[in-house]
mmCIF entry with sequence, helices, sheets and N, C-alpha, C, O atoms, coordinates in Angstrom:
data_MODEL
# 
_entry.id   MODEL 
# 
_entity.id                         1 
_entity.type                       polymer 
_entity.pdbx_number_of_molecules   1 
# 
_entity_poly.entity_id                      1 
_entity_poly.type                           'polypeptide(L)' 
_entity_poly.nstd_linkage                   no 
_entity_poly.nstd_monomer                   no 
_entity_poly.pdbx_seq_one_letter_code       MSLAGKLDRPATKAALEALPDTMRGEIIDGDLYAFPRPWSHRRGLSVEPQDG 
_entity_poly.pdbx_seq_one_letter_code_can   MSLAGKLDRPATKAALEALPDTMRGEIIDGDLYAFPRPWSHRRGLSVEPQDG 
_entity_poly.pdbx_strand_id                 A 
# 
loop_
_entity_poly_seq.entity_id 
_entity_poly_seq.num 
_entity_poly_seq.mon_id 
_entity_poly_seq.hetero 
1 1  MET n 
1 2  SER n 
1 3  LEU n 
1 4  ALA n 
1 5  GLY n 
1 6  LYS n 
1 7  LEU n 
1 8  ASP n 
1 9  ARG n 
1 10 PRO n 
1 11 ALA n 
1 12 THR n 
1 13 LYS n 
1 14 ALA n 
1 15 ALA n 
1 16 LEU n 
1 17 GLU n 
1 18 ALA n 
1 19 LEU n 
1 20 PRO n 
1 21 ASP n 
1 22 THR n 
1 23 MET n 
1 24 ARG n 
1 25 GLY n 
1 26 GLU n 
1 27 ILE n 
1 28 ILE n 
1 29 ASP n 
1 30 GLY n 
1 31 ASP n 
1 32 LEU n 
1 33 TYR n 
1 34 ALA n 
1 35 PHE n 
1 36 PRO n 
1 37 ARG n 
1 38 PRO n 
1 39 TRP n 
1 40 SER n 
1 41 HIS n 
1 42 ARG n 
1 43 ARG n 
1 44 GLY n 
1 45 LEU n 
1 46 SER n 
1 47 VAL n 
1 48 GLU n 
1 49 PRO n 
1 50 GLN n 
1 51 ASP n 
1 52 GLY n 
# 
_struct_asym.id          A 
_struct_asym.entity_id   1 
# 
loop_
_struct_conf.conf_type_id 
_struct_conf.id 
_struct_conf.pdbx_PDB_helix_id 
_struct_conf.beg_label_comp_id 
_struct_conf.beg_label_asym_id 
_struct_conf.beg_label_seq_id 
_struct_conf.pdbx_beg_PDB_ins_code 
_struct_conf.end_label_comp_id 
_struct_conf.end_label_asym_id 
_struct_conf.end_label_seq_id 
_struct_conf.pdbx_end_PDB_ins_code 
_struct_conf.beg_auth_comp_id 
_struct_conf.beg_auth_asym_id 
_struct_conf.beg_auth_seq_id 
_struct_conf.end_auth_comp_id 
_struct_conf.end_auth_asym_id 
_struct_conf.end_auth_seq_id 
_struct_conf.pdbx_PDB_helix_class 
_struct_conf.details 
_struct_conf.pdbx_PDB_helix_length 
HELX_P HELX_P1 AA1 LYS A 13 ? GLU A 17 ? LYS A 13 GLU A 17 1 ? 5 
HELX_P HELX_P2 AA2 TRP A 39 ? ARG A 42 ? TRP A 39 ARG A 42 1 ? 4 
# 
_struct_conf_type.id          HELX_P 
_struct_conf_type.criteria    ? 
_struct_conf_type.reference   ? 
# 
_struct_sheet.id               AA1 
_struct_sheet.type             ? 
_struct_sheet.number_strands   2 
_struct_sheet.details          ? 
# 
_struct_sheet_order.sheet_id     AA1 
_struct_sheet_order.range_id_1   1 
_struct_sheet_order.range_id_2   2 
_struct_sheet_order.offset       ? 
_struct_sheet_order.sense        anti-parallel 
# 
loop_
_struct_sheet_range.sheet_id 
_struct_sheet_range.id 
_struct_sheet_range.beg_label_comp_id 
_struct_sheet_range.beg_label_asym_id 
_struct_sheet_range.beg_label_seq_id 
_struct_sheet_range.pdbx_beg_PDB_ins_code 
_struct_sheet_range.end_label_comp_id 
_struct_sheet_range.end_label_asym_id 
_struct_sheet_range.end_label_seq_id 
_struct_sheet_range.pdbx_end_PDB_ins_code 
_struct_sheet_range.beg_auth_comp_id 
_struct_sheet_range.beg_auth_asym_id 
_struct_sheet_range.beg_auth_seq_id 
_struct_sheet_range.end_auth_comp_id 
_struct_sheet_range.end_auth_asym_id 
_struct_sheet_range.end_auth_seq_id 
AA1 1 MET A 23 ? ILE A 28 ? MET A 23 ILE A 28 
AA1 2 ASP A 31 ? PRO A 36 ? ASP A 31 PRO A 36 
# 
loop_
_atom_site.group_PDB 
_atom_site.id 
_atom_site.type_symbol 
_atom_site.label_atom_id 
_atom_site.label_alt_id 
_atom_site.label_comp_id 
_atom_site.label_asym_id 
_atom_site.label_entity_id 
_atom_site.label_seq_id 
_atom_site.pdbx_PDB_ins_code 
_atom_site.Cartn_x 
_atom_site.Cartn_y 
_atom_site.Cartn_z 
_atom_site.occupancy 
_atom_site.B_iso_or_equiv 
_atom_site.pdbx_formal_charge 
_atom_site.auth_seq_id 
_atom_site.auth_comp_id 
_atom_site.auth_asym_id 
_atom_site.auth_atom_id 
_atom_site.pdbx_PDB_model_num 
ATOM 1   N N  . MET A 1 1  ? 20.667 -43.917 -3.615  1.00 0.00 ? 1  MET A N  1 
ATOM 2   C CA . MET A 1 1  ? 19.525 -44.284 -4.426  1.00 0.00 ? 1  MET A CA 1 
ATOM 3   C C  . MET A 1 1  ? 19.572 -45.782 -4.704  1.00 0.00 ? 1  MET A C  1 
ATOM 4   O O  . MET A 1 1  ? 20.627 -46.314 -5.050  1.00 0.00 ? 1  MET A O  1 
ATOM 5   N N  . SER A 1 2  ? 18.459 -46.455 -4.559  1.00 0.00 ? 2  SER A N  1 
ATOM 6   C CA . SER A 1 2  ? 18.369 -47.890 -4.781  1.00 0.00 ? 2  SER A CA 1 
ATOM 7   C C  . SER A 1 2  ? 18.203 -48.193 -6.262  1.00 0.00 ? 2  SER A C  1 
ATOM 8   O O  . SER A 1 2  ? 17.537 -47.452 -6.985  1.00 0.00 ? 2  SER A O  1 
ATOM 9   N N  . LEU A 1 3  ? 18.812 -49.289 -6.711  1.00 0.00 ? 3  LEU A N  1 
ATOM 10  C CA . LEU A 1 3  ? 18.657 -49.718 -8.094  1.00 0.00 ? 3  LEU A CA 1 
ATOM 11  C C  . LEU A 1 3  ? 17.348 -50.470 -8.298  1.00 0.00 ? 3  LEU A C  1 
ATOM 12  O O  . LEU A 1 3  ? 16.849 -50.557 -9.420  1.00 0.00 ? 3  LEU A O  1 
ATOM 13  N N  . ALA A 1 4  ? 16.791 -51.011 -7.221  1.00 0.00 ? 4  ALA A N  1 
ATOM 14  C CA . ALA A 1 4  ? 15.552 -51.769 -7.312  1.00 0.00 ? 4  ALA A CA 1 
ATOM 15  C C  . ALA A 1 4  ? 14.363 -50.843 -7.107  1.00 0.00 ? 4  ALA A C  1 
ATOM 16  O O  . ALA A 1 4  ? 14.442 -49.865 -6.363  1.00 0.00 ? 4  ALA A O  1 
ATOM 17  N N  . GLY A 1 5  ? 13.277 -51.159 -7.766  1.00 0.00 ? 5  GLY A N  1 
ATOM 18  C CA . GLY A 1 5  ? 12.060 -50.371 -7.604  1.00 0.00 ? 5  GLY A CA 1 
ATOM 19  C C  . GLY A 1 5  ? 11.345 -50.744 -6.325  1.00 0.00 ? 5  GLY A C  1 
ATOM 20  O O  . GLY A 1 5  ? 11.447 -51.881 -5.864  1.00 0.00 ? 5  GLY A O  1 
ATOM 21  N N  . LYS A 1 6  ? 10.638 -49.820 -5.761  1.00 0.00 ? 6  LYS A N  1 
ATOM 22  C CA . LYS A 1 6  ? 9.879  -50.055 -4.529  1.00 0.00 ? 6  LYS A CA 1 
ATOM 23  C C  . LYS A 1 6  ? 8.473  -50.499 -4.912  1.00 0.00 ? 6  LYS A C  1 
ATOM 24  O O  . LYS A 1 6  ? 7.806  -49.838 -5.707  1.00 0.00 ? 6  LYS A O  1 
ATOM 25  N N  . LEU A 1 7  ? 8.021  -51.621 -4.345  1.00 0.00 ? 7  LEU A N  1 
ATOM 26  C CA . LEU A 1 7  ? 6.679  -52.112 -4.606  1.00 0.00 ? 7  LEU A CA 1 
ATOM 27  C C  . LEU A 1 7  ? 5.685  -51.434 -3.677  1.00 0.00 ? 7  LEU A C  1 
ATOM 28  O O  . LEU A 1 7  ? 6.042  -50.986 -2.588  1.00 0.00 ? 7  LEU A O  1 
ATOM 29  N N  . ASP A 1 8  ? 4.436  -51.365 -4.117  1.00 0.00 ? 8  ASP A N  1 
ATOM 30  C CA . ASP A 1 8  ? 3.386  -50.775 -3.292  1.00 0.00 ? 8  ASP A CA 1 
ATOM 31  C C  . ASP A 1 8  ? 2.821  -51.768 -2.287  1.00 0.00 ? 8  ASP A C  1 
ATOM 32  O O  . ASP A 1 8  ? 2.019  -51.406 -1.426  1.00 0.00 ? 8  ASP A O  1 
ATOM 33  N N  . ARG A 1 9  ? 3.243  -53.021 -2.402  1.00 0.00 ? 9  ARG A N  1 
ATOM 34  C CA . ARG A 1 9  ? 2.731  -54.054 -1.503  1.00 0.00 ? 9  ARG A CA 1 
ATOM 35  C C  . ARG A 1 9  ? 3.904  -54.757 -0.829  1.00 0.00 ? 9  ARG A C  1 
ATOM 36  O O  . ARG A 1 9  ? 5.009  -54.770 -1.372  1.00 0.00 ? 9  ARG A O  1 
ATOM 37  N N  . PRO A 1 10 ? 3.681  -55.337 0.339   1.00 0.00 ? 10 PRO A N  1 
ATOM 38  C CA . PRO A 1 10 ? 4.777  -56.032 1.025   1.00 0.00 ? 10 PRO A CA 1 
ATOM 39  C C  . PRO A 1 10 ? 5.179  -57.308 0.282   1.00 0.00 ? 10 PRO A C  1 
ATOM 40  O O  . PRO A 1 10 ? 4.367  -57.906 -0.424  1.00 0.00 ? 10 PRO A O  1 
ATOM 41  N N  . ALA A 1 11 ? 6.423  -57.711 0.444   1.00 0.00 ? 11 ALA A N  1 
ATOM 42  C CA . ALA A 1 11 ? 6.924  -58.938 -0.163  1.00 0.00 ? 11 ALA A CA 1 
ATOM 43  C C  . ALA A 1 11 ? 6.216  -60.136 0.458   1.00 0.00 ? 11 ALA A C  1 
ATOM 44  O O  . ALA A 1 11 ? 5.774  -60.093 1.606   1.00 0.00 ? 11 ALA A O  1 
ATOM 45  N N  . THR A 1 12 ? 6.120  -61.193 -0.319  1.00 0.00 ? 12 THR A N  1 
ATOM 46  C CA . THR A 1 12 ? 5.440  -62.397 0.154   1.00 0.00 ? 12 THR A CA 1 
ATOM 47  C C  . THR A 1 12 ? 6.407  -63.566 0.220   1.00 0.00 ? 12 THR A C  1 
ATOM 48  O O  . THR A 1 12 ? 7.501  -63.521 -0.343  1.00 0.00 ? 12 THR A O  1 
ATOM 49  N N  . LYS A 1 13 ? 5.987  -64.613 0.917   1.00 0.00 ? 13 LYS A N  1 
ATOM 50  C CA . LYS A 1 13 ? 6.792  -65.827 0.984   1.00 0.00 ? 13 LYS A CA 1 
ATOM 51  C C  . LYS A 1 13 ? 6.939  -66.437 -0.404  1.00 0.00 ? 13 LYS A C  1 
ATOM 52  O O  . LYS A 1 13 ? 7.971  -67.036 -0.708  1.00 0.00 ? 13 LYS A O  1 
ATOM 53  N N  . ALA A 1 14 ? 5.921  -66.293 -1.253  1.00 0.00 ? 14 ALA A N  1 
ATOM 54  C CA . ALA A 1 14 ? 5.998  -66.812 -2.624  1.00 0.00 ? 14 ALA A CA 1 
ATOM 55  C C  . ALA A 1 14 ? 7.110  -66.119 -3.402  1.00 0.00 ? 14 ALA A C  1 
ATOM 56  O O  . ALA A 1 14 ? 7.809  -66.770 -4.178  1.00 0.00 ? 14 ALA A O  1 
ATOM 57  N N  . ALA A 1 15 ? 7.289  -64.819 -3.213  1.00 0.00 ? 15 ALA A N  1 
ATOM 58  C CA . ALA A 1 15 ? 8.366  -64.092 -3.888  1.00 0.00 ? 15 ALA A CA 1 
ATOM 59  C C  . ALA A 1 15 ? 9.721  -64.577 -3.387  1.00 0.00 ? 15 ALA A C  1 
ATOM 60  O O  . ALA A 1 15 ? 10.669 -64.692 -4.164  1.00 0.00 ? 15 ALA A O  1 
ATOM 61  N N  . LEU A 1 16 ? 9.810  -64.855 -2.118  1.00 0.00 ? 16 LEU A N  1 
ATOM 62  C CA . LEU A 1 16 ? 11.051 -65.359 -1.540  1.00 0.00 ? 16 LEU A CA 1 
ATOM 63  C C  . LEU A 1 16 ? 11.378 -66.740 -2.101  1.00 0.00 ? 16 LEU A C  1 
ATOM 64  O O  . LEU A 1 16 ? 12.526 -67.012 -2.450  1.00 0.00 ? 16 LEU A O  1 
ATOM 65  N N  . GLU A 1 17 ? 10.373 -67.614 -2.191  1.00 0.00 ? 17 GLU A N  1 
ATOM 66  C CA . GLU A 1 17 ? 10.577 -68.962 -2.713  1.00 0.00 ? 17 GLU A CA 1 
ATOM 67  C C  . GLU A 1 17 ? 10.843 -68.969 -4.216  1.00 0.00 ? 17 GLU A C  1 
ATOM 68  O O  . GLU A 1 17 ? 11.378 -69.947 -4.738  1.00 0.00 ? 17 GLU A O  1 
ATOM 69  N N  . ALA A 1 18 ? 10.481 -67.901 -4.918  1.00 0.00 ? 18 ALA A N  1 
ATOM 70  C CA . ALA A 1 18 ? 10.688 -67.818 -6.365  1.00 0.00 ? 18 ALA A CA 1 
ATOM 71  C C  . ALA A 1 18 ? 12.111 -67.415 -6.743  1.00 0.00 ? 18 ALA A C  1 
ATOM 72  O O  . ALA A 1 18 ? 12.465 -67.432 -7.922  1.00 0.00 ? 18 ALA A O  1 
ATOM 73  N N  . LEU A 1 19 ? 12.921 -67.057 -5.765  1.00 0.00 ? 19 LEU A N  1 
ATOM 74  C CA . LEU A 1 19 ? 14.302 -66.695 -6.064  1.00 0.00 ? 19 LEU A CA 1 
ATOM 75  C C  . LEU A 1 19 ? 15.034 -67.901 -6.648  1.00 0.00 ? 19 LEU A C  1 
ATOM 76  O O  . LEU A 1 19 ? 14.773 -69.032 -6.239  1.00 0.00 ? 19 LEU A O  1 
ATOM 77  N N  . PRO A 1 20 ? 15.947 -67.678 -7.600  1.00 0.00 ? 20 PRO A N  1 
ATOM 78  C CA . PRO A 1 20 ? 16.709 -68.805 -8.139  1.00 0.00 ? 20 PRO A CA 1 
ATOM 79  C C  . PRO A 1 20 ? 17.614 -69.421 -7.074  1.00 0.00 ? 20 PRO A C  1 
ATOM 80  O O  . PRO A 1 20 ? 17.905 -68.795 -6.055  1.00 0.00 ? 20 PRO A O  1 
ATOM 81  N N  . ASP A 1 21 ? 18.056 -70.653 -7.321  1.00 0.00 ? 21 ASP A N  1 
ATOM 82  C CA . ASP A 1 21 ? 18.898 -71.369 -6.358  1.00 0.00 ? 21 ASP A CA 1 
ATOM 83  C C  . ASP A 1 21 ? 20.220 -70.659 -6.091  1.00 0.00 ? 21 ASP A C  1 
ATOM 84  O O  . ASP A 1 21 ? 20.848 -70.893 -5.058  1.00 0.00 ? 21 ASP A O  1 
ATOM 85  N N  . THR A 1 22 ? 20.646 -69.806 -6.997  1.00 0.00 ? 22 THR A N  1 
ATOM 86  C CA . THR A 1 22 ? 21.920 -69.104 -6.820  1.00 0.00 ? 22 THR A CA 1 
ATOM 87  C C  . THR A 1 22 ? 21.785 -67.859 -5.957  1.00 0.00 ? 22 THR A C  1 
ATOM 88  O O  . THR A 1 22 ? 22.765 -67.153 -5.721  1.00 0.00 ? 22 THR A O  1 
ATOM 89  N N  . MET A 1 23 ? 20.569 -67.589 -5.484  1.00 0.00 ? 23 MET A N  1 
ATOM 90  C CA . MET A 1 23 ? 20.307 -66.412 -4.652  1.00 0.00 ? 23 MET A CA 1 
ATOM 91  C C  . MET A 1 23 ? 19.770 -66.850 -3.300  1.00 0.00 ? 23 MET A C  1 
ATOM 92  O O  . MET A 1 23 ? 19.166 -67.915 -3.170  1.00 0.00 ? 23 MET A O  1 
ATOM 93  N N  . ARG A 1 24 ? 19.998 -66.023 -2.309  1.00 0.00 ? 24 ARG A N  1 
ATOM 94  C CA . ARG A 1 24 ? 19.347 -66.210 -1.017  1.00 0.00 ? 24 ARG A CA 1 
ATOM 95  C C  . ARG A 1 24 ? 18.659 -64.895 -0.689  1.00 0.00 ? 24 ARG A C  1 
ATOM 96  O O  . ARG A 1 24 ? 19.054 -63.839 -1.182  1.00 0.00 ? 24 ARG A O  1 
ATOM 97  N N  . GLY A 1 25 ? 17.650 -64.963 0.127   1.00 0.00 ? 25 GLY A N  1 
ATOM 98  C CA . GLY A 1 25 ? 16.936 -63.738 0.435   1.00 0.00 ? 25 GLY A CA 1 
ATOM 99  C C  . GLY A 1 25 ? 16.254 -63.806 1.777   1.00 0.00 ? 25 GLY A C  1 
ATOM 100 O O  . GLY A 1 25 ? 16.163 -64.862 2.404   1.00 0.00 ? 25 GLY A O  1 
ATOM 101 N N  . GLU A 1 26 ? 15.777 -62.652 2.203   1.00 0.00 ? 26 GLU A N  1 
ATOM 102 C CA . GLU A 1 26 ? 15.018 -62.571 3.441   1.00 0.00 ? 26 GLU A CA 1 
ATOM 103 C C  . GLU A 1 26 ? 14.054 -61.404 3.333   1.00 0.00 ? 26 GLU A C  1 
ATOM 104 O O  . GLU A 1 26 ? 14.288 -60.448 2.594   1.00 0.00 ? 26 GLU A O  1 
ATOM 105 N N  . ILE A 1 27 ? 12.976 -61.501 4.078   1.00 0.00 ? 27 ILE A N  1 
ATOM 106 C CA . ILE A 1 27 ? 11.979 -60.432 4.111   1.00 0.00 ? 27 ILE A CA 1 
ATOM 107 C C  . ILE A 1 27 ? 12.139 -59.717 5.443   1.00 0.00 ? 27 ILE A C  1 
ATOM 108 O O  . ILE A 1 27 ? 12.041 -60.328 6.508   1.00 0.00 ? 27 ILE A O  1 
ATOM 109 N N  . ILE A 1 28 ? 12.385 -58.424 5.370   1.00 0.00 ? 28 ILE A N  1 
ATOM 110 C CA . ILE A 1 28 ? 12.539 -57.595 6.560   1.00 0.00 ? 28 ILE A CA 1 
ATOM 111 C C  . ILE A 1 28 ? 11.580 -56.430 6.436   1.00 0.00 ? 28 ILE A C  1 
ATOM 112 O O  . ILE A 1 28 ? 11.643 -55.664 5.474   1.00 0.00 ? 28 ILE A O  1 
ATOM 113 N N  . ASP A 1 29 ? 10.696 -56.294 7.401   1.00 0.00 ? 29 ASP A N  1 
ATOM 114 C CA . ASP A 1 29 ? 9.700  -55.214 7.415   1.00 0.00 ? 29 ASP A CA 1 
ATOM 115 C C  . ASP A 1 29 ? 8.938  -55.118 6.099   1.00 0.00 ? 29 ASP A C  1 
ATOM 116 O O  . ASP A 1 29 ? 8.638  -54.022 5.624   1.00 0.00 ? 29 ASP A O  1 
ATOM 117 N N  . GLY A 1 30 ? 8.624  -56.282 5.508   1.00 0.00 ? 30 GLY A N  1 
ATOM 118 C CA . GLY A 1 30 ? 7.830  -56.309 4.286   1.00 0.00 ? 30 GLY A CA 1 
ATOM 119 C C  . GLY A 1 30 ? 8.620  -56.101 3.005   1.00 0.00 ? 30 GLY A C  1 
ATOM 120 O O  . GLY A 1 30 ? 8.036  -56.108 1.921   1.00 0.00 ? 30 GLY A O  1 
ATOM 121 N N  . ASP A 1 31 ? 9.930  -55.917 3.098   1.00 0.00 ? 31 ASP A N  1 
ATOM 122 C CA . ASP A 1 31 ? 10.778 -55.732 1.914   1.00 0.00 ? 31 ASP A CA 1 
ATOM 123 C C  . ASP A 1 31 ? 11.601 -56.992 1.688   1.00 0.00 ? 31 ASP A C  1 
ATOM 124 O O  . ASP A 1 31 ? 12.139 -57.571 2.632   1.00 0.00 ? 31 ASP A O  1 
ATOM 125 N N  . LEU A 1 32 ? 11.697 -57.418 0.415   1.00 0.00 ? 32 LEU A N  1 
ATOM 126 C CA . LEU A 1 32 ? 12.504 -58.578 0.058   1.00 0.00 ? 32 LEU A CA 1 
ATOM 127 C C  . LEU A 1 32 ? 13.909 -58.126 -0.280  1.00 0.00 ? 32 LEU A C  1 
ATOM 128 O O  . LEU A 1 32 ? 14.109 -57.287 -1.158  1.00 0.00 ? 32 LEU A O  1 
ATOM 129 N N  . TYR A 1 33 ? 14.880 -58.686 0.418   1.00 0.00 ? 33 TYR A N  1 
ATOM 130 C CA . TYR A 1 33 ? 16.293 -58.419 0.153   1.00 0.00 ? 33 TYR A CA 1 
ATOM 131 C C  . TYR A 1 33 ? 16.887 -59.708 -0.399  1.00 0.00 ? 33 TYR A C  1 
ATOM 132 O O  . TYR A 1 33 ? 16.786 -60.758 0.236   1.00 0.00 ? 33 TYR A O  1 
ATOM 133 N N  . ALA A 1 34 ? 17.500 -59.641 -1.568  1.00 0.00 ? 34 ALA A N  1 
ATOM 134 C CA . ALA A 1 34 ? 18.080 -60.817 -2.202  1.00 0.00 ? 34 ALA A CA 1 
ATOM 135 C C  . ALA A 1 34 ? 19.562 -60.584 -2.451  1.00 0.00 ? 34 ALA A C  1 
ATOM 136 O O  . ALA A 1 34 ? 19.984 -59.488 -2.821  1.00 0.00 ? 34 ALA A O  1 
ATOM 137 N N  . PHE A 1 35 ? 20.339 -61.634 -2.242  1.00 0.00 ? 35 PHE A N  1 
ATOM 138 C CA . PHE A 1 35 ? 21.792 -61.565 -2.369  1.00 0.00 ? 35 PHE A CA 1 
ATOM 139 C C  . PHE A 1 35 ? 22.270 -62.808 -3.107  1.00 0.00 ? 35 PHE A C  1 
ATOM 140 O O  . PHE A 1 35 ? 21.630 -63.857 -3.029  1.00 0.00 ? 35 PHE A O  1 
ATOM 141 N N  . PRO A 1 36 ? 23.387 -62.703 -3.821  1.00 0.00 ? 36 PRO A N  1 
ATOM 142 C CA . PRO A 1 36 ? 23.954 -63.911 -4.427  1.00 0.00 ? 36 PRO A CA 1 
ATOM 143 C C  . PRO A 1 36 ? 24.398 -64.880 -3.331  1.00 0.00 ? 36 PRO A C  1 
ATOM 144 O O  . PRO A 1 36 ? 24.972 -64.474 -2.320  1.00 0.00 ? 36 PRO A O  1 
ATOM 145 N N  . ARG A 1 37 ? 24.127 -66.146 -3.548  1.00 0.00 ? 37 ARG A N  1 
ATOM 146 C CA . ARG A 1 37 ? 24.553 -67.172 -2.600  1.00 0.00 ? 37 ARG A CA 1 
ATOM 147 C C  . ARG A 1 37 ? 26.071 -67.302 -2.690  1.00 0.00 ? 37 ARG A C  1 
ATOM 148 O O  . ARG A 1 37 ? 26.625 -67.233 -3.787  1.00 0.00 ? 37 ARG A O  1 
ATOM 149 N N  . PRO A 1 38 ? 26.755 -67.490 -1.562  1.00 0.00 ? 38 PRO A N  1 
ATOM 150 C CA . PRO A 1 38 ? 28.207 -67.664 -1.612  1.00 0.00 ? 38 PRO A CA 1 
ATOM 151 C C  . PRO A 1 38 ? 28.593 -68.826 -2.525  1.00 0.00 ? 38 PRO A C  1 
ATOM 152 O O  . PRO A 1 38 ? 27.861 -69.811 -2.621  1.00 0.00 ? 38 PRO A O  1 
ATOM 153 N N  . TRP A 1 39 ? 29.742 -68.713 -3.194  1.00 0.00 ? 39 TRP A N  1 
ATOM 154 C CA . TRP A 1 39 ? 30.156 -69.714 -4.165  1.00 0.00 ? 39 TRP A CA 1 
ATOM 155 C C  . TRP A 1 39 ? 30.224 -71.108 -3.549  1.00 0.00 ? 39 TRP A C  1 
ATOM 156 O O  . TRP A 1 39 ? 29.899 -72.083 -4.225  1.00 0.00 ? 39 TRP A O  1 
ATOM 157 N N  . SER A 1 40 ? 30.629 -71.232 -2.304  1.00 0.00 ? 40 SER A N  1 
ATOM 158 C CA . SER A 1 40 ? 30.740 -72.549 -1.670  1.00 0.00 ? 40 SER A CA 1 
ATOM 159 C C  . SER A 1 40 ? 29.392 -73.261 -1.621  1.00 0.00 ? 40 SER A C  1 
ATOM 160 O O  . SER A 1 40 ? 29.355 -74.492 -1.616  1.00 0.00 ? 40 SER A O  1 
ATOM 161 N N  . HIS A 1 41 ? 28.293 -72.528 -1.586  1.00 0.00 ? 41 HIS A N  1 
ATOM 162 C CA . HIS A 1 41 ? 26.960 -73.123 -1.553  1.00 0.00 ? 41 HIS A CA 1 
ATOM 163 C C  . HIS A 1 41 ? 26.466 -73.460 -2.949  1.00 0.00 ? 41 HIS A C  1 
ATOM 164 O O  . HIS A 1 41 ? 25.519 -74.231 -3.100  1.00 0.00 ? 41 HIS A O  1 
ATOM 165 N N  . ARG A 1 42 ? 27.095 -72.892 -3.973  1.00 0.00 ? 42 ARG A N  1 
ATOM 166 C CA . ARG A 1 42 ? 26.660 -73.135 -5.338  1.00 0.00 ? 42 ARG A CA 1 
ATOM 167 C C  . ARG A 1 42 ? 27.343 -74.346 -5.956  1.00 0.00 ? 42 ARG A C  1 
ATOM 168 O O  . ARG A 1 42 ? 26.921 -74.804 -7.018  1.00 0.00 ? 42 ARG A O  1 
ATOM 169 N N  . ARG A 1 43 ? 28.363 -74.865 -5.338  1.00 0.00 ? 43 ARG A N  1 
ATOM 170 C CA . ARG A 1 43 ? 29.114 -75.974 -5.927  1.00 0.00 ? 43 ARG A CA 1 
ATOM 171 C C  . ARG A 1 43 ? 28.244 -77.197 -6.169  1.00 0.00 ? 43 ARG A C  1 
ATOM 172 O O  . ARG A 1 43 ? 28.474 -77.933 -7.129  1.00 0.00 ? 43 ARG A O  1 
ATOM 173 N N  . GLY A 1 44 ? 27.263 -77.425 -5.330  1.00 0.00 ? 44 GLY A N  1 
ATOM 174 C CA . GLY A 1 44 ? 26.399 -78.592 -5.480  1.00 0.00 ? 44 GLY A CA 1 
ATOM 175 C C  . GLY A 1 44 ? 25.369 -78.450 -6.586  1.00 0.00 ? 44 GLY A C  1 
ATOM 176 O O  . GLY A 1 44 ? 24.725 -79.433 -6.954  1.00 0.00 ? 44 GLY A O  1 
ATOM 177 N N  . LEU A 1 45 ? 25.200 -77.268 -7.116  1.00 0.00 ? 45 LEU A N  1 
ATOM 178 C CA . LEU A 1 45 ? 24.227 -77.062 -8.178  1.00 0.00 ? 45 LEU A CA 1 
ATOM 179 C C  . LEU A 1 45 ? 24.793 -77.566 -9.491  1.00 0.00 ? 45 LEU A C  1 
ATOM 180 O O  . LEU A 1 45 ? 25.981 -77.399 -9.769  1.00 0.00 ? 45 LEU A O  1 
ATOM 181 N N  . SER A 1 46 ? 23.948 -78.178 -10.293 1.00 0.00 ? 46 SER A N  1 
ATOM 182 C CA . SER A 1 46 ? 24.446 -78.646 -11.584 1.00 0.00 ? 46 SER A CA 1 
ATOM 183 C C  . SER A 1 46 ? 24.393 -77.488 -12.582 1.00 0.00 ? 46 SER A C  1 
ATOM 184 O O  . SER A 1 46 ? 23.354 -76.860 -12.786 1.00 0.00 ? 46 SER A O  1 
ATOM 185 N N  . VAL A 1 47 ? 25.514 -77.237 -13.175 1.00 0.00 ? 47 VAL A N  1 
ATOM 186 C CA . VAL A 1 47 ? 25.622 -76.176 -14.159 1.00 0.00 ? 47 VAL A CA 1 
ATOM 187 C C  . VAL A 1 47 ? 26.248 -76.783 -15.410 1.00 0.00 ? 47 VAL A C  1 
ATOM 188 O O  . VAL A 1 47 ? 27.341 -77.347 -15.367 1.00 0.00 ? 47 VAL A O  1 
ATOM 189 N N  . GLU A 1 48 ? 25.534 -76.655 -16.522 1.00 0.00 ? 48 GLU A N  1 
ATOM 190 C CA . GLU A 1 48 ? 26.064 -77.203 -17.764 1.00 0.00 ? 48 GLU A CA 1 
ATOM 191 C C  . GLU A 1 48 ? 27.036 -76.203 -18.373 1.00 0.00 ? 48 GLU A C  1 
ATOM 192 O O  . GLU A 1 48 ? 26.754 -75.005 -18.406 1.00 0.00 ? 48 GLU A O  1 
ATOM 193 N N  . PRO A 1 49 ? 28.193 -76.691 -18.863 1.00 0.00 ? 49 PRO A N  1 
ATOM 194 C CA . PRO A 1 49 ? 29.142 -75.769 -19.497 1.00 0.00 ? 49 PRO A CA 1 
ATOM 195 C C  . PRO A 1 49 ? 28.573 -75.186 -20.775 1.00 0.00 ? 49 PRO A C  1 
ATOM 196 O O  . PRO A 1 49 ? 27.818 -75.842 -21.493 1.00 0.00 ? 49 PRO A O  1 
ATOM 197 N N  . GLN A 1 50 ? 28.941 -73.956 -21.046 1.00 0.00 ? 50 GLN A N  1 
ATOM 198 C CA . GLN A 1 50 ? 28.486 -73.277 -22.255 1.00 0.00 ? 50 GLN A CA 1 
ATOM 199 C C  . GLN A 1 50 ? 29.516 -73.474 -23.343 1.00 0.00 ? 50 GLN A C  1 
ATOM 200 O O  . GLN A 1 50 ? 30.717 -73.381 -23.091 1.00 0.00 ? 50 GLN A O  1 
ATOM 201 N N  . ASP A 1 51 ? 29.056 -73.746 -24.548 1.00 0.00 ? 51 ASP A N  1 
ATOM 202 C CA . ASP A 1 51 ? 29.966 -73.852 -25.679 1.00 0.00 ? 51 ASP A CA 1 
ATOM 203 C C  . ASP A 1 51 ? 30.390 -72.457 -26.076 1.00 0.00 ? 51 ASP A C  1 
ATOM 204 O O  . ASP A 1 51 ? 29.548 -71.575 -26.244 1.00 0.00 ? 51 ASP A O  1 
ATOM 205 N N  . GLY A 1 52 ? 31.671 -72.249 -26.228 1.00 0.00 ? 52 GLY A N  1 
ATOM 206 C CA . GLY A 1 52 ? 32.094 -70.900 -26.496 1.00 0.00 ? 52 GLY A CA 1 
ATOM 207 C C  . GLY A 1 52 ? 33.018 -70.814 -27.607 1.00 0.00 ? 52 GLY A C  1 
ATOM 208 O O  . GLY A 1 52 ? 33.467 -69.722 -27.954 1.00 0.00 ? 52 GLY A O  1 
# 
């Protein structure tokens, strides 16, 4: 069973481009598949430390 809901319409390029920088995705047969970007690709992103 999938954790994601199934849409009644095919995924669009806009949905793919709306993914955050920490994710990568692809559209296969009208379905958007999104995955976390490997850590090595995230190193260049600026991340502010959280006060804890």
